[in-house]
C-alpha positions in Angstrom: 51.5 0.5 50.2 53.8 -1.4 47.8 54.3 -4.2 50.4 50.6 -4.7 50.7 50.2 -5.0 47.0 52.9 -7.5 46.8 51.6 -9.5 49.7 47.9 -9.1 48.8 47.9 -11.3 45.7 49.2 -14.5 47.4 47.0 -14.0 50.4 43.9 -13.4 48.2 44.8 -16.5 46.3 45.1 -18.6 49.5 41.8 -17.2 50.7 40.1 -18.1 47.4 41.6 -21.5 47.5 40.1 -22.2 50.9 36.7 -21.2 49.5 36.6 -23.6 46.6 33.5 -25.8 46.5 33.8 -29.5 46.4 34.0 -31.0 42.9 30.7 -32.4 41.7 31.9 -35.7 40.4 28.3 -36.8 39.6 27.8 -34.0 37.0 28.2 -35.7 33.6 28.4 -32.3 31.9 31.1 -30.7 34.2 34.0 -31.4 31.8 32.3 -30.4 28.5 32.8 -27.3 26.4 29.1 -26.6 26.9 29.8 -26.3 30.7 32.0 -23.3 29.9 29.0 -21.4 28.5 27.1 -21.6 31.8 26.1 -18.0 32.7 28.8 -16.7 30.3 27.2 -13.2 29.9 26.8 -12.9 33.7 30.4 -14.0 34.4 31.7 -11.6 31.8 29.9 -8.6 33.4 30.4 -9.7 37.0 33.7 -11.7 37.0 34.6 -10.4 40.5 31.4 -11.6 42.1 31.4 -15.0 40.3 35.1 -15.7 41.0 34.7 -14.8 44.7 31.8 -17.3 45.0 29.2 -14.6 45.6 27.2 -15.9 42.7 26.9 -19.6 43.4 24.6 -20.2 40.4 27.3 -18.8 38.0 30.2 -20.9 39.3 31.8 -22.9 36.6 34.2 -25.5 38.0 36.3 -27.5 35.5 39.0 -28.5 37.9 41.0 -31.5 36.6 39.1 -31.7 33.3 40.7 -32.3 30.0 40.3 -29.6 27.3 43.7 -30.2 25.7 43.9 -29.1 22.0 40.4 -27.5 22.1 39.7 -24.3 20.2 38.0 -22.1 22.9 38.6 -18.8 21.1 36.0 -16.2 22.1 34.8 -18.2 25.1 34.0 -16.4 28.4 36.4 -18.0 30.9 36.0 -15.2 33.4 35.6 -16.4 37.0 36.0 -20.1 36.0 37.8 -22.5 38.3 40.5 -24.2 36.1 42.8 -25.6 38.8 44.6 -28.7 37.6 42.7 -28.8 34.3 44.5 -29.7 31.1 44.4 -27.0 28.4 47.6 -28.1 26.7 47.7 -26.5 23.2 44.3 -24.9 23.6 43.4 -21.7 21.8 41.8 -18.8 23.7 42.2 -16.1 21.1 40.0 -13.1 21.9 38.6 -14.7 25.0 37.4 -13.1 28.2 39.5 -14.6 31.0 39.2 -12.0 33.8 39.7 -13.3 37.4 39.9 -16.9 36.4 41.6 -19.4 38.8 44.2 -21.3 36.6 46.4 -22.3 39.5 48.4 -25.4 38.6 46.6 -25.8 35.3 48.4 -27.4 32.3 48.5 -24.8 29.6 51.7 -25.5 27.7 51.5 -24.1 24.2 48.2 -22.3 24.9 47.4 -19.3 22.7 46.1 -16.3 24.6 46.5 -13.8 21.8 44.2 -10.7 22.3 42.8 -12.2 25.5 41.6 -10.3 28.6 43.4 -12.1 31.4 42.9 -9.4 34.0 43.7 -10.6 37.5 44.0 -14.3 36.5 45.8 -16.6 38.9 48.5 -18.7 37.2 50.5 -19.8 40.2 52.2 -23.1 39.5 50.6 -23.4 36.0 52.5 -25.0 33.2 52.6 -22.2 30.6 55.6 -23.4 28.6 55.5 -21.9 25.1 52.2 -20.0 25.9 51.5 -17.0 23.7 50.3 -13.9 25.6 50.7 -11.5 22.6 48.5 -8.4 22.8 46.7 -9.7 25.9 45.7 -7.9 29.0 47.7 -9.2 32.0 47.3 -6.5 34.5 46.9 -8.0 38.0 47.6 -11.5 36.8 50.0 -13.6 38.9 52.6 -16.1 37.8 54.2 -17.1 41.1 54.4 -20.2 43.2 51.5 -22.4 44.0 50.9 -23.8 47.5 53.5 -26.6 46.8 56.2 -24.0 46.1 56.1 -24.7 42.3 56.6 -21.7 40.0 54.4 -21.1 37.0 56.5 -22.4 34.1 57.0 -19.6 31.7 59.8 -21.1 29.6 59.4 -20.1 26.0 56.3 -18.0 26.8 55.8 -14.8 24.7 54.5 -11.5 26.0 55.1 -9.2 23.0 52.5 -6.3 23.1 50.9 -7.5 26.3 49.4 -4.9 28.6 51.2 -5.3 31.9 51.7 -2.7 34.6 55.2 -1.9 35.8 54.5 -3.4 39.2 53.2 -6.6 37.6 56.2 -6.8 35.4 58.4 -6.7 38.5 56.6 -9.7 39.9 56.6 -11.6 36.7 60.4 -10.9 36.4 60.9 -12.7 39.7 59.9 -16.0 38.0 63.1 -18.0 37.5 61.6 -20.0 34.5 61.5 -16.9 32.2 64.1 -17.1 29.4 66.7 -14.3 29.2 65.4 -13.0 25.8 61.8 -12.8 27.1 63.0 -11.0 30.2 65.1 -8.5 28.3 63.2 -7.8 25.1 59.6 -8.6 25.8 59.1 -7.7 29.4 62.0 -5.3 30.0 63.0 -6.8 33.3 65.8 -5.0 35.1 69.1 -6.7 35.2 69.1 -7.0 39.0 66.0 -9.3 38.9 
């Protein structure tokens, strides 16, 4: 059972990656903050359906867009496709971020304090100095992307974050974690 859980996340991520719709480069509003509000209530309630592509009308795709430095606190980011987008220094305090696809996103210095990040994919994302204090991280993944690049967790903080013990084991495998974060914030075992 444990092996299927460990193997399940990357396989699910690869399957989701292959289902991504083409980017609509003709949509002038695709990279606006207003685009993030599209079907927000629906995505908050049905994040699994919208992130899986089962609710085509509710898909919010901001891949490769620039939202750096934006205050997006309280926004519903659940089910949003954020791959490769730039959220450097953005604030997501108190946001709903469940089942978002943030693979290879630029999120250095982002503030996720008090944010629900349930089952969000961060493979290969730049999360240097990100703050995950008091956030929900159960089911979230911080491994390698399809190019073999680890999520960068150097200087990231996890104090008070809700993380299951099996998820902590997977996070602790990330070689970019600083020793103090491993030991005092996540409680990684010495053999990891």
